[in-house]
N, C-alpha and C positions, 0 to 999 in steps of 0.2 A: 249514183253518178253526180259529179259536181256540175254546177251550171256552166255551160260551155263558154259563156261570155266571161265568167270569172276566170276560168282556166286560160283563156286567151290573154287576159290582162296579166295573169301570173307568168305566162310564157314570155312576156316582154322582159321580165327580170331574169328569168331562167330559160334562155332560148333553145337549149339543147338537153338531151337526156343526161349527158355528162354533168352539165351545170346543176340540174335539178337533183341528180343523184348525189353529187358532192355536197350539196346543202343538206340533204337528208342525213348523210353521214355526220356532218358537222353538228346538226341539231340533236341527233340521237346521242352523240357523245356528250354534248352539253347537259343533257337530261340526267346523265349519270354522275355529274359533279356534285359535291356537297352544296347545300343551299347556302346562300349568302347570309351574313349576320345582320339581323334587324335590331334597331335600337328604338325604344319607346320612352319618350319623356312627357311629362304633364305639368301644367301649372308653373310655367317658367317665370311669369310675373315680373318681367323686366330685369331679372338678375343676370345680366349679360356676362359678368366676369365668371361666375360659377358655371353658367351654361357653356360658354365658349371653351372653358377649361375641360369640362366633361366631354364635349364633342371632340375636341382635338386629342384628348387622351383616350378616347373610346371608353370613357368612364373608368379609367384606370387599367383597362385590359392591356394596353400597349406596355405599361410598366410590368405587368405579369409576363408578357411575352419576352421582354428583355431579361427578366430573371431566368426564365426557362432556357434562354439561349446562352447567357453569359454568367450564370451564377458561379461557375467554377473558375472563371477567368478574369472577372472584373469585380472590384470592390463595390460595396454598397454606394459609396460616393460616386464612383465612376458610372454605375448603373443609373443613378439619379441624374447625373449630368447628361447622359445620353437621352434619358426620358425628357428632361427639360428642353433639350435641343429639338427633339421631334415635336413637342407641343408648341414651342415658340421659337422657331428657327431664326427669324429675323432679329429678335431681341437678343438671343444668346450669341449669335455670330457678331452682332454689333458690340456686345460687351467684350468679346474676345479681341476684337480689333482695337477697342479702346485701351485694353491693358497689354496689347502686344503679344497675345498668346495664340494667335491664329497662324501657327507655323504650318509649312507644307507637310511636315511629318504628322502633325496633329490632324490635318485635313485628310491625308491619305488613310490613316488609321480609322478616322471617323467615317469616311465613305465606305470602307470595307465593312464596318459594323452596321451601318445603316442599310447596306445592301442585304446583309444577313437578316435583319429585321423585316425588310421589305419582302424578301423571299418567303418568310414565314407567314406574314399576314396576307400575301397574295397567292399562297399555294393552292387555295380552293377555287381559283378563278381560271378561266381560259387565258392563254397568252394574249389573245385579241382583246379581251375585256380589260386586262391590266394595261395594255398599251393605250387603249382609249382614254384611260384616266391620267396618262402621263402628259406633262406639258409638252407641246409640239416641238419646242426648240431643243429638248433633250430626249425626245422619245427614242431615237435610234440608239443613243449611248446607253440609256437606262435599260432598254430591251436587251442589249448585248450583255451588260453587266449582270442582269438578273438570270440569264440563261446560259452563261458560259461555263465550261468545265475547267477545273483547276489542274489540268495535267498537261505535260508537254508544252507544245507551242501555244496552247490556249492560255496557260498561266502567264507566259510572256505577253500575250495579246491583252490580257486583263490588266496587267500592270502598266502596259503602255497607254491604255485608255485613260487610266487615272493620272499617269504622268502628264499626258497631253492636256487634261483638264486643268491641272495645277499650273502648267507652263503657260497656258493661255490666260491665266488670271481670272478664271470663272469658277474657282473652287467654292467660294461662298454661295454663289447663285445656284450651283449644282447641288450643294448640300441642302439648301432651302427647298429646292424642287423635289429632292428625294424625301425630305421630311413631310412635305405636303402630300406626296404620293402615298406614304405610309398611313397618314391620317385618312385619306380617301379610301384606301383599301380596307382599313380596319372596320369601317361602318359602311355596309353595303347599301342599306336603306334606312331612312329615318322617319319615325312617326311621332308627330307632336299632338298629344291628346288635349289640346285646348289651353286657353288662357296664357297667351304670350304677353299680354299688356297689363298695366296698372301695378301699383305698389312698389315695384323695383325701379331702379333709376333710369335704365336705357333699353326699352323694348325695341327701339329703332336699330340698335346695334345687333340685337338678336335677329331681327328681320333681315338685315344685311347678310348675316352669317347663313341664315337659312336659304336665302336667294342664291348664294354662292355654292350651296351644296348640290350634289349631283342627282339625288333621288330622295325627295321629301314629300310627305303628305301631311295635312293638318285637319284635325277634327275641331271645328270651332267651339270655343268656350264662350260663356256669357260675357267675359271681359273683351274678347275679340269682337263679339257681336256689337258691343257698345261702341267700339272704335269704328267698326264697319258701318254701323248706322249713322254715326256722326259724319263719316265721309259721304254717306248717301244723301245727307241734307237734313237729318232729323235733329231739330234744334234742342229737344230735350236731352238727347244723347250727347250733343256737343257740350251742353252745360254739365252733363254727368262726367264726361271725359276730363274737362277742366277741373271740376270739383274733386274727382278722384286724384288727379295729378297734384293739385295743391295740397290735398289732405296728407299726401305722403312726400311732400317736398320734392316732387318730380319736375321742377321748373326746367331742368336741362332737357328732359325728354320733350316737353311741350314746346319750348322756345328754340333751343338749339337743334334738337332732333327733328322736329316737324314744322318749325317756323310758325307756330301758333302765337300770334302777337297778343300779349296780355297787358299791353300798355293801357288800353281803354278800360279794362277791368280794374287795373291798379288805380287809375285816376278816379273812376266812379266810386270804388270802394272807399278810397281815402276821404271822399267828400260825403257820401251817403252814410258812412258808419264812423265818422270822425270822432264822435263822442261815445262810441260803443266799444267796450274793451274786447268783445267777441271772445270771451273766456273759453267757451266750449269749442272753438274753431281753430285753435292752434294746431299746426300740422305735426304729424308724427315724423320725426327726422331720423330715418334709418340710414340715409346716405346724405352726405353733404353735397351741395351743388358745386360743380366745377366752373360753370360758365355763367349761370344766371342766379346768383345769390340774392335772396329776397329776405328782408328783415322779417322776423317771425311775427311781430305785431301787425305789420302790413299784410303778411300772408294770411293771418287769421281773418282780417277784414275782407280780403279777396275771397277767402274760403266761404265766409258767411254770405257774402253778396251773391256768389254764383249758386250756392245751395238754395237760397230763397228763390232765385230765378228758376232753378230746376224744379222746385216744388210747384211753382206757379204753372210752368209749362207742362209738367206731368198731369196736373189737375185738368188743364185744358184738353189734353190728349185723352184722358179718361172720359171726359164728357163727350168727346167726338166719337168714342167707340164703346158704347154700352155693352157690345158683345164680348168685351174683355172680362166683364164681371168684376171690375176692380173699383167700384164706387167707394168701397170702404177704405181705399188708399188715398182718397182725395182729402187729406187731413187738414190742409190749410183752411178749408171751408168749415171745419169742425172746431176751429179755435175761437174761443171767446176772448177777444183781444182786450176788452175792457177789464175783465176779471183775471186775465193771465192764466187761462187753463184750456186744456183740450177736452172736449166732451165727445167721447167715442163709445158707441154702443151703450149709451145710457149711463156711462161712468165718467166721472171727472178726474182729470190728471193735471196737477199744477205744472206749469212750464218752468223749466230751469232758466230759460232766457225769454224775457218778455219784450225785448226791443225789436220792433218791426217797422223801421222808419220808411220802408218802401212799400208797405202793404196797406191797401185801402180796405178797412174792415167790411165795408159794404160790398166790395168787389175784390176779394182777396187774390183771385187768380189773374187779375189784369196786370200786365207789365206797365211800369211807369214809362214815360217817353225816354228817359235816360237809359232804362233797362232795355228798351226796344232798340235804341241806337247801339248799345253795347253788344247785343246779340247780332245785329247786322254786321258789326265789325268782326266778331268772332266767326260768323258764318263765312265771311269773305276769306278769312285765314284758312278755315277748313277746306273751302272749295278750291283755293289756289295753292295749297301745299303740294308741290310736285312729289316730294318724298313720301308723304302720306298716301297719295293715290297710287304711287308705284308699289308701295307695300300692300295696300288694300287689293290692288289687282292681283298680286301674287297670292294673297289669301283666298281670293275667289277662284283663281286658276287651279290652285293646289289644295283647296279645302272643300269640306262638305260637313253635313250634320253627323254623318257616320261613315264608316268604311268596313267592308268585309275583306280581310286580307289573310290568306293562308290559315283558314279556319279560326281566325280571331275576329271578334266583333269589337270595333273601336268606336267609342263615343265619349264625350267629355263628362256629361252629367248623369242622366238617367233615361230610362224609358218610362214615362209617367204611368203609374199604376194606382189602382184602388186598394183599400185595405184588404179586400177579399182576393187580391192577386190577379185581378183582371186588368187589361190594358185600359187606361183612362181615356175617355172620349173628349176630344176638343171639337166644339162646334164653331165653324167659321162664320164670317159675316153673311155669307150667302146661304147659311143653314146646313151646309154639308158637314158630315161627321167624319172625324179622322181619329185613328188610334194605332198604336204599335208602329210597325214599319211604315205604314201608309201615312201616319202623322209626320214622321221624320222626312219622308219624301216630299210631302206637301210643304213643310217648313223650308226645306232645301230650295224649292221653287220660289217661295216668297222672298227668301234672302237674295237669290239671284235677281229677281225682279226689282228689288229695291235699288240695286246699283246699275244693272245692265239695261233696264228698260229706258227708252227715251223719256225726257222730262214730261212730255204731254201725252204719254201713253196711258190707256185705261189700266187702272190697277196700280200705277206707279205710286201715287200718294198714299194709298192704303198700305202698300208694301213697306214704304219708308216708315210710316207710323208704326207698323207691326214690329219693326226692329226693336222698338222700346219694349213691347210686350215680351219679346224673346229675352231681353235683358233681365226682366224682373217679374214676369208673369208666372202665376202659380202652376200652370200646365205647360210651361216651357221646359223642354228636355235639358237645355243648357243651364237652367237656373234650378229647378227642382225643389223649390221651397214655397211655403205658404205665402210669404211676403218678403219684401226688402224693407227692413225697418230703419232706414237711414234717418227719417224724420224723428223717430222715437229715440235713436241714439244721441241725437243732438239736443233734444228738448225735454225728454221724459225720463224721470228717475224711477222706473218700474221694470223689474226684470221680466215679468210675465208679458208686459206690453211689448218689450223688445224681442221676445223669443220668436225665432223663425222655425216653423215646423218643417222637417224634411219630408219629401214625398215618400209614401210607403215603399217605393222601390228600394230605398236604401237599406231597409230591414229585410224585406222579402227576398232581395237578391242574394242574401247569405244562405238561402236554401237552394239545394241542387235542382229541385224540381222547377223552381221559378227560372233559374238560368236556362234549363232545358226548354222551357216554354218560350223564352226569348230567342234561343237559338233556332227553334222551329219557325218562329215568326219571321226570321231573317233568312231562312233557307239553309241553315248550317246544321251540321251533324252534331248532336249533343254529346256524342261519345268522345269526339276529338277537339271540340271547340273551347274557346276561352272568351270571356268578356274582359276588356281592358278599358278602364276609365279613370278619371281623376276627380277634380272638383272639390272633394271633401278630404281634408288632410287626415292622414292616418296617425293617430297619437300613440306612437310606439311607447312613450314613457308611461302611458296609462294602460298598457297591456294590449292595445289594439294590434291587429295583424293585417298586412296588406293583401294576403291571400285568403280568400273566403270560399264558401260553398264547395268544399272538397277539392279545391284547386281549379275551379271553373271560373272564378272571378278574381281579377287583379285590380286593386285600387292603388294607383301609383303616384298619388299626390302625397309626397312625404315631407313637403315643406322646404323646397328649394328657396322659396321666398323668405326673407328675413322676418317678415311680419308673422310667420307661422312657426318659426323654429322653436320658440319657447313653449309652444303647445305640443309640437310633435316630438321633440327631443332628438331629431336628426335633421338633415339638410337635403332631403329629397331622395328619390329612387331613379334608377334606370332599369327598365326591364330589357333583358338581352335574350334574343331568340336566335340561337345559332343552330348548326346542324346536329349538335349533340344534346342540347337541353334548353329549357327555359330557366333563366337565372335572374335574381334581383340583386342589383348592386345598391348597397345602402351607404349613403354619403354623409360625411361630417361637414360641419360649417366650413366653407371654403376660406373665409377670412380669418378663422381662428386656428387653422392648422399650424402646428409647430414647424419651424424651419421653413423650407421652401415648399409651398403647396403644390407646385407642378410635379413633384415626385410622389405625390400621394396616391395610394391605391385604396379603393373602397373595400368594404366587407361584402364579398359576393356569396350569395346563398343559392345553390342549385335547388330549384323548386320541383322541377319535373325533368327526369332524364329519359330520353327516348330509347326504346328497346333496340332500334337500329338507327344508324346515322341517316338523317334526312338528306335526300338528294333534291336536285332541282326538279326532277320529275314529280316529286311529292308536293310541289308548290303550285300556286296560281300561274306562275310563269311557265311551269312545266306543262300545265293543261293547255296553255296557248301554244307552246312549242309542239306538243303532240298533234294539235289541230293543224299547225303548219306542215308537220310531217305528213299527215294524212292528205292534205291538199297537194303537196309535192308528189306523193306517190300516185295520186290520181292524174297529175299532169304527166308523169312518166308513162303511166298506162295509156293516156291519150296519145302521146307521141308514138308509142310502140304499136298502137292500133291504127295509126294513121289519121285519127280524128283531128289532130293538130300537127302541123308541119314544123319540123325543126328549122331554125334559122342558120 
C-alpha cells in the first residue's frame, strides 16, 4: 500500500480515475518508444569551433540522414548545402540574402526538405516531446507540417501553410527555427566527460552552448576543477588559470570572455622582468587572439611572473596541509639560488633559468608586496566576473565527480587504485579513510562546500584549499598522476625528473575483471555496463585503441584539442549511444578539412550492436516511468476502493 498522504498529493494532479488512467496509458506507451540518442564528449579544452560544429551536426549523423533521405534525388553538392544550412542556418540564410538567391521557390523547396529531415530525426519521440522542443512562435505550424498527410485536401492544406509563411515574409526565420529543431532532436541528451577549459581559445563559448542545450550533464575534469577553485577564491588556482591561459595564448578567453583584467600583471611583469628574456616562457600559439593581442615577449614575461607566484602560493598551501603528503612538490624551497640548481631527493639538477628577481632565497615562498598587490587585483577580477560565476554555477548545478547513467559509469580520470588492484585509500584531515565510490562521494561534497558554503562557515577554507589538491594531487581521481611537473618543465632538462607516473588504474582497467570490480563498487551490473572516461589522449597513430577490456571501457579523449592532435593522429571522438548500438565517431582536424568543413561526416565505427532495439523502458527514465505507473495504479485502486474521493 502506498502512503496515504502521498496518494492524496498525487490526487491533486490526477483528481479522477479517468485522469490517472489516461496518464497510465500515456506513460506505458512512452516506455515502448525507442530510447533517445545520447552523445558523449570528453576533453573539449576550449576548442569551441570544432565542438559547436560537432554538436550542431550531431557529429556528422545529420549528414548521414540527409544521404539516406535524398541520395537518389539530390546531388552531393545539394546535400552538402542542405547540411550546411541545418548546422549554421543564420549564416547560410544571410549569405543567400547577400547574393540575392533566397527566392520563394528556393525557400518552399527547402522547407519541404527540412520537414523530411525533421520527421526522420524526430520519429522516435512522442509528438508531445517534439512539440516541447519547438520554438513557441512556430510550434503550431511546425506540428501541423510534421504530422500532415499528403493526400486530398491535406496536400492543399500543407501547401497553403508554406505559402502563407512566405507571403508573410517570415520564411527565413521559419527555416532557421526548423534547422534548430532538427539539431535539438538529433541529440536527445549530452554527456561531457570533463575538461571544458584550458589550451583552446574560447571555453566561454562552449559553456554558453552547453547552457543553451536542453539536457546536459558534466563530469568534472581537473581543468574544470581548476577554474571552479579559482572562482571559489583559491589564489593558487587563480594563478594557475592565468598561467595556463597565457601559456596557450588564450588572452581572449581570459579578458574578453571572462573579464579577468591582466593590466596589473602586464605592468608588474614589464618592470620586475624587464632585463629577463624569459626564454622558456614564450606561449604556444595554437590560435591567434582576435580581441586581446599581446606581444609574445611581453606575454613571456607575464607567463614567468605568474608562474613564480603560483609556485610560491602552492608551497604555502602545501605547508598548511601536511595531510596532502605533497612536501616533495615544494620545489622552490629546494632551489640553491646561489649555485643555480635544484637539490631534490639528494640529487642536483642545474636550472635552465636562474633569474629569480622576485624570490628571497631566505624565504622563497613569500610574495613581494608588488606580487601581493597583483594577486589582490586578480582576485577582484575573479570574484566580480559575472560571466565566470554564471558558468561556474552551471557546472555545479549540472556537474558531479561521476554519474551512473543507463548502465554506463561516467567519470573524467580514474578510480584511484593500488598496483595490486585494490581501491586506493585517501586519508582526510580528520583521519577518516575513503576509497572507491565512497571517495568520489566525499570529494563531491568537498567541491560543493568550496563554492556553496557561506564564507564564514566551518570547513569552507579547507574545502577551498582542497580544490588545489584535486587539481594536481596524486590521489585525486580527476588528476590520476604521481605529480604535476610544471616546475620541472620550465626549469629542469631531465626527462626522468619531468616524468609523471599514471595511477595504476590506467593499466589495470584494461582487464575485464578490474572493470567488473569497479561496476560492483558503484552498484552496476558487470554484464551490461561500460566505463566511459577521458583525460588521457588515445594515440591512434601509435596503435592505441579507445575500446578496452573487451568492450567494457571506452576512453574517448581522442584529441579534439589542437595541442594533442600531433600525438593522437585524429581530432577527437564522439561516443554515440542510440537504440540500436554503441558507436564511436572518429573525427578529423576541423580546421584542416578540405572544402567546406560543415558538410563533413566522420568515420563511424559500430562497437556494440544490441540484440534487440533498446526502448525507453530499458533506461533509467523507464525505471522512473514504471515507478510512476505503479503509483498511479495505486491511486486508481484507492479511488475505486473509496479510500480517496474523486474530485
